[in-house]
C-alpha positions in Angstrom: -20.0 -235.9 14.4 -19.8 -237.6 11.0 -23.1 -238.6 9.4 -23.4 -242.1 7.8 -25.0 -242.5 4.5 -27.6 -245.3 4.5 -27.0 -246.0 0.8 -23.2 -246.4 1.6 -24.0 -248.8 4.5 -26.2 -250.9 2.2 -23.6 -250.8 -0.6 -20.9 -252.0 1.8 -23.2 -254.8 3.1 -23.9 -255.9 -0.5 -20.2 -256.0 -1.1 -19.7 -258.3 1.9 -22.6 -260.4 0.6 -21.0 -260.8 -2.8 -17.6 -261.6 -1.3 -19.1 -264.2 0.9 -21.1 -265.6 -2.0 -18.0 -266.0 -4.2 -16.1 -267.6 -1.2 -19.0 -270.1 -0.8 -18.9 -271.0 -4.5 -15.2 -271.5 -4.4 -15.5 -273.7 -1.3 -18.3 -275.6 -3.0 -16.0 -276.3 -6.1 -13.3 -277.6 -3.8 -15.7 -280.0 -2.1 -17.1 -281.1 -5.5 -13.6 -282.2 -6.6 -13.7 -284.6 -3.6 -17.1 -285.8 -4.5 -19.1 -283.9 -1.7 -21.3 -280.8 -1.6 -22.3 -278.3 1.0 -25.2 -279.3 3.1 -28.4 -277.1 3.2 -27.4 -276.0 6.7 -24.1 -274.6 5.3 -25.9 -272.7 2.5 -27.9 -270.9 5.2 -24.8 -269.4 6.6 -23.9 -267.7 3.3 -24.7 -263.9 3.3 -24.9 -261.2 5.9 -25.6 -261.7 9.6 -29.1 -260.1 10.0 -28.6 -258.8 13.5 -25.3 -257.1 12.7 -26.6 -255.7 9.4 -29.6 -254.3 11.2 -27.2 -252.6 13.6 -25.6 -250.8 10.7 -29.0 -249.8 9.3 -30.0 -248.5 12.7 -26.9 -246.3 13.0 -27.5 -244.9 9.5 -31.1 -244.0 10.2 -30.2 -242.6 13.6 -27.7 -240.3 11.9 -30.7 -238.9 9.9 -32.7 -238.2 13.1 -34.7 -241.4 13.2 -35.4 -243.2 16.5 -35.9 -247.0 16.7 -39.0 -247.8 18.8 -39.4 -251.5 18.1 -37.1 -254.3 17.0 -37.2 -258.1 16.7 -34.1 -260.3 16.2 -34.6 -263.9 15.1 -32.4 -266.7 14.0 -32.8 -266.0 10.3 -34.0 -262.3 10.3 -34.2 -259.0 12.0 -37.0 -256.5 11.8 -37.2 -252.9 13.1 -39.5 -249.9 13.1 -38.2 -246.3 13.2 -39.8 -242.9 13.4 -38.6 -239.3 13.1 -40.0 -237.4 16.0 -42.0 -234.2 15.2 -41.9 -234.9 11.5 -44.3 -237.8 11.2 -42.0 -239.9 9.1 -41.7 -243.7 9.6 -39.6 -246.5 8.3 -39.7 -250.3 8.6 -36.7 -252.5 7.6 -36.5 -256.3 7.4 -33.1 -258.0 7.0 -32.4 -261.7 6.3 -29.1 -263.4 5.4 -29.8 -262.2 1.8 -29.6 -258.6 3.0 -32.2 -255.9 3.1 -35.4 -257.6 1.8 -38.2 -255.3 2.9 -38.4 -251.5 3.0 -41.5 -249.5 4.0 -41.4 -245.8 4.4 -44.2 -243.4 5.4 -44.0 -239.7 4.6 -45.6 -237.1 7.0 -48.4 -236.3 4.4 -49.8 -239.9 4.5 -52.8 -240.4 6.8 -51.8 -243.8 8.3 -49.0 -245.3 10.3 -46.8 -248.4 10.0 -46.1 -250.5 13.1 -44.4 -253.8 13.8 -47.0 -255.8 15.7 -46.1 -257.3 19.1 -46.8 -260.8 17.8 -43.9 -260.5 15.4 -41.5 -263.5 15.6 -44.0 -266.1 16.6 -44.8 -269.2 14.5 -48.4 -268.4 13.4 -48.8 -271.2 10.9 -47.5 -274.2 13.0 -44.7 -275.1 10.6 -41.8 -274.1 12.8 -40.9 -270.9 10.8 -41.5 -267.4 12.3 -43.7 -264.7 10.9 -43.5 -261.0 11.2 -46.7 -259.0 11.4 -46.9 -255.4 10.1 -49.8 -253.2 10.9 -51.1 -250.4 8.8 -52.9 -248.2 11.3 -55.7 -245.9 10.0 -58.1 -243.6 11.8 -60.8 -246.2 12.4 -59.0 -249.6 12.2 -55.7 -251.5 12.1 -55.0 -253.7 9.1 -52.5 -256.6 9.5 -50.1 -258.0 6.9 -48.5 -261.4 7.9 -45.2 -262.3 6.2 -43.4 -265.7 6.7 -39.6 -265.6 7.1 -38.2 -268.6 5.2 -35.0 -270.2 6.2 -33.5 -269.4 2.8 -33.8 -265.7 3.5 -36.9 -265.1 1.4 -40.2 -263.7 2.3 -43.7 -265.2 1.7 -46.7 -263.0 2.4 -49.7 -264.9 3.6 -52.7 -263.7 1.6 -56.4 -263.8 2.2 -58.7 -265.2 -0.5 -61.4 -262.7 -1.2 -64.2 -264.8 -2.6 -66.4 -261.9 -3.5 -65.5 -259.8 -0.5 -64.7 -256.1 -0.9 -61.0 -255.5 -1.7 -61.0 -252.8 1.1 -61.6 -255.6 3.7 -58.7 -256.2 5.9 -57.4 -258.6 8.6 -57.8 -256.9 12.0 -57.0 -259.7 14.5 -55.1 -263.0 14.7 -56.2 -265.7 17.1 -55.5 -269.4 17.6 -59.1 -270.3 18.1 -58.9 -274.1 18.4 -55.4 -274.3 20.0 -53.8 -276.3 17.2 -50.9 -273.9 16.8 -52.2 -272.5 13.5 -53.6 -269.0 13.9 -56.9 -268.0 12.4 -57.5 -264.4 11.2 -60.5 -262.2 11.6 -61.3 -260.2 8.5 -63.3 -257.0 8.8 -65.4 -257.3 5.6 -67.1 -254.3 4.1 -70.5 -254.5 2.5 -73.1 -252.2 1.1 -76.7 -252.9 1.6 -79.0 -251.2 -0.9 -81.4 -248.7 0.6 -82.7 -246.5 -2.2 -80.7 -243.2 -2.2 -79.2 -243.9 1.2 -77.2 -247.2 1.0 -76.1 -248.7 4.3 -72.5 -249.5 4.8 -71.5 -252.2 7.3 -68.5 -254.2 8.4 -68.9 -257.8 9.3 -66.4 -260.1 11.0 -65.3 -263.0 8.7 -63.3 -265.9 10.0 -60.3 -267.0 7.9 -58.5 -270.3 8.2 -55.3 -271.5 6.7 -55.6 -274.1 3.9 -53.0 -276.5 2.6 -51.7 -273.7 0.3 -51.0 -271.4 3.3 -53.7 -269.0 2.2 -56.4 -267.7 4.5 -59.8 -268.6 3.2 -63.2 -267.5 4.5 -64.8 -270.0 6.8 -68.3 -270.3 8.4 -68.6 -269.5 12.1 -69.6 -272.2 14.5 -73.1 -271.8 16.2 -71.3 -270.7 19.5 -69.2 -268.1 17.7 -72.3 -266.7 15.9 -74.3 -266.5 19.2 -71.5 -264.5 20.8 -71.6 -261.9 18.0 -75.4 -261.9 17.9 -75.5 -260.9 21.6 -73.0 -258.1 21.0 -75.0 -256.8 18.0 -78.3 -256.9 19.9 -76.8 -255.0 22.8 -75.5 -252.3 20.5 -78.8 -252.1 18.7 -80.7 -251.6 21.9 -78.3 -248.8 22.9 -78.7 -247.0 19.5 -82.5 -247.2 19.8 -82.5 -245.9 23.4 -80.4 -242.9 22.2 -82.7 -242.3 19.3 -79.9 -242.7 16.8 -82.0 -244.0 13.8 -79.1 -244.3 11.4 -76.9 -246.2 13.8 -79.8 -248.5 14.7 -80.4 -249.2 11.0 -76.7 -249.9 10.4 -76.4 -252.4 13.3 -79.7 -254.0 12.3 -78.4 -254.5 8.7 -75.2 -256.0 10.0 -77.2 -258.4 12.2 -79.3 -259.5 9.4 -76.4 -260.2 7.0 -74.6 -262.1 9.8 -77.7 -264.1 10.7 -78.2 -265.2 7.1 -74.5 -266.0 6.6 -73.8 -267.7 9.9 -77.1 -268.7 11.5 -79.2 -271.7 11.3 -82.0 -272.2 8.8 -84.7 -269.5 9.3 -82.4 -267.5 11.7 -82.4 -264.3 9.6 -86.1 -264.4 9.0 -86.7 -264.6 12.8 -84.3 -261.8 13.4 -86.1 -259.7 10.7 -89.4 -260.2 12.5 -87.9 -259.1 15.8 -86.3 -256.0 14.1 -89.6 -254.9 12.6 -91.1 -255.0 16.0 -88.5 -252.7 17.6 -87.2 -250.4 14.9 -88.8 -247.1 14.3 -91.2 -247.3 11.3 -89.3 -244.6 9.3 -86.1 -246.7 9.4 -87.7 -249.8 7.9 -87.9 -250.6 4.2 -86.6 -252.9 1.4 -83.1 -252.8 2.9 -84.2 -255.6 5.3 -84.7 -258.0 2.4 -81.6 -256.7 0.7 -79.5 -257.5 3.8 -80.9 -261.0 3.9 -79.9 -261.5 0.3 -76.4 -260.1 1.0 -76.0 -262.6 3.8 -77.1 -265.5 1.5 -74.4 -264.5 -1.0 -71.8 -264.4 1.7 -72.8 -267.8 2.9 -72.5 -269.3 -0.6 -69.1 -267.8 -1.0 -67.9 -269.3 2.3 -69.3 -272.8 1.8 -66.5 -275.4 1.4 -65.9 -276.0 -2.3 -66.2 -279.5 -3.6 -62.9 -281.1 -4.8 -62.5 -281.3 -8.5 -62.5 -284.6 -10.4 
């Protein structure tokens, strides 16, 4: 059985793209002589057919031993995820009418996985254009990258504004909280609370909302959302104390304090601190309690809506 070279397949596809492009320019010149131009809809037809081009890419990768385990075909693009069984290699390919526009490869030595998320192909921003969602799966979490597929065949990643958050923070979940068709993102933000020679490392959920620039920016939680998280943290704290896990109890308590100061009402964090001092083992208490409150105050200031400039 003959083996197809992926580079050859891509080269042939590019040749077809150039041929179609020159044909379109010639047609445009003919129209121009009659005083008319191609409409934007006609320009969108110039280039490769994503679904057919992805078929060729799939055949080329299959000839190298890759197996396709997820694929999405849309009007303007196709995306697929491949893996090589028993070797730990992965590949993601995204094709638009411009051709192959995104290539992601993972070697067996790398300690994470690529995956096309099941939400791929939905309109997450409410503007009528689909997005693909690519997950980078690590040992303890899944980080999501959202990329908008434009009608002109280009890609526009949707970034999250950090505002002082740790660069290692990542988007772990997407959800349309208020039902307006524009998805919000939950960022798992990493913080370090100073505690002498034993700093406390925590992850706190931060809500991101799309602004007019199509950038996700940190947003304060509503009282109801905060209460929901507070109940979860209190339950986990009680379980850690019952098990005698001092370090875990300290970590959850620090996370609770940061969250209470960042999201709670006036005086919420101080009330939580009083409760914690009453239930935490004496050896696990210290200056970290005040440090956690200060960390929460900084987070709240970073998320406060910024006043418009003059």
